[in-house]
C-alpha positions in Angstrom: 3.7 -47.3 20.5 7.1 -46.9 18.9 9.4 -44.0 19.4 8.6 -42.9 15.8 4.9 -42.9 16.6 5.5 -41.0 19.9 7.3 -38.3 17.9 4.4 -38.1 15.4 1.9 -37.8 18.3 3.9 -35.0 19.8 4.0 -33.2 16.4 0.3 -33.2 16.2 0.3 -31.3 19.5 3.3 -29.1 18.8 2.8 -25.4 18.0 3.3 -25.1 14.2 5.5 -22.4 12.7 4.0 -19.6 10.5 5.3 -21.5 7.4 3.7 -24.8 8.6 0.4 -23.0 9.2 0.5 -21.6 5.7 1.0 -25.0 4.2 -1.8 -26.5 6.4 -4.1 -23.7 5.2 -3.4 -24.7 1.5 -3.9 -28.4 2.2 -7.1 -27.8 4.2 -8.5 -25.5 1.4 -7.4 -27.6 -1.6 -7.1 -31.2 -0.2 -4.3 -33.6 -0.8 -1.6 -32.0 -3.0 1.9 -32.3 -4.4 4.7 -30.1 -3.1 4.6 -28.2 -6.4 0.9 -27.4 -6.1 1.4 -26.2 -2.5 4.4 -24.1 -3.4 2.5 -22.5 -6.3 -0.4 -21.6 -4.0 1.9 -20.1 -1.4 3.5 -18.0 -4.1 0.1 -16.8 -5.4 -1.7 -16.3 -2.1 1.0 -15.6 0.6 4.6 -14.7 -0.4 7.5 -15.8 -2.6 8.7 -19.2 -1.5 11.4 -21.4 -3.1 10.2 -24.9 -4.0 13.1 -26.5 -2.1 12.0 -24.6 1.1 8.4 -25.8 0.7 9.7 -29.4 0.2 11.9 -29.3 3.2 9.2 -27.9 5.5 6.7 -30.4 4.3 9.2 -33.3 4.9 9.7 -32.0 8.4 5.9 -31.7 8.9 5.6 -35.3 7.8 8.2 -36.4 10.3 6.4 -34.5 13.0 3.1 -36.2 12.1 1.4 -33.0 11.0 1.2 -34.3 7.4 0.6 -37.6 5.8 2.3 -38.7 2.6 1.1 -41.0 -0.1 4.2 -42.5 -1.8 2.4 -44.8 -4.1 3.0 -42.6 -7.2 6.1 -41.0 -8.5 4.9 -37.6 -7.2 4.3 -37.8 -3.5 0.9 -36.5 -2.4 0.7 -34.8 1.0 -2.4 -34.3 3.1 -3.0 -32.8 6.5 -2.9 -35.4 9.3 -4.7 -33.1 11.6 -8.4 -32.1 11.1 -8.7 -28.4 10.6 -11.3 -27.4 13.2 -9.9 -29.7 15.9 -6.4 -28.3 15.3 -7.5 -24.7 15.2 -9.4 -25.3 18.4 -6.4 -26.8 20.0 -4.2 -23.9 18.9 -6.8 -21.3 20.0 -7.1 -23.0 23.5 -3.3 -22.8 23.9 -3.3 -19.2 22.7 -6.1 -18.2 25.1 -4.5 -20.0 28.0 -1.1 -18.4 27.5 -2.1 -14.9 26.6 -5.5 -14.4 28.3 -5.1 -16.7 31.3 -7.8 -18.9 29.9 -10.4 -16.2 29.7 -12.5 -16.2 26.5 -14.1 -13.0 27.7 -10.7 -11.2 27.8 -9.9 -12.5 24.3 -13.3 -11.3 22.9 -13.0 -7.9 24.5 -9.5 -7.5 23.0 -10.7 -8.6 19.6 -13.7 -6.3 19.5 -11.7 -3.4 20.9 -8.9 -3.7 18.4 -10.7 -4.4 15.2 -13.9 -2.7 13.9 -16.4 -5.5 13.4 -19.0 -5.1 10.6 -22.7 -5.0 11.3 -23.0 -8.5 9.8 -20.2 -9.8 12.1 -21.8 -8.3 15.1 -25.2 -9.8 14.2 -23.5 -13.2 13.9 -21.9 -12.8 17.3 -25.2 -11.8 18.8 -26.9 -14.8 17.2 -24.2 -17.1 18.6 -24.5 -15.5 22.1 -28.3 -15.9 22.0 -28.0 -19.5 20.9 -25.5 -20.2 23.8 -27.8 -18.4 26.2 -30.8 -20.5 25.3 -28.9 -23.9 25.8 
């Protein structure tokens, strides 16, 4: 593995910044996209962001290995190099390990204690717990 590939592999395991997560959310939701498209979605859905800022962050994410870039056309098309559920799982594991000493119970107690869950959400949680209990 080359040094460049080592750096890319580390990037896939690095904790993304808030801006990087926002870009990943757009790409996971909409699929491969141009910087202009991503920037427009960020401005519509999140907050005002300059095009040049989005471009720079996406270039950095490409260098880190978090994004892939198709350079076959004049407009480069970026896509997530990390699968959404796996990456979210990785980030959640790191979060639980660092803030809750690895305890999913403590995390769930904090979540349910801090935020009022709807009846539908509680029903989904009960169904999941019942499913896990029966396995």
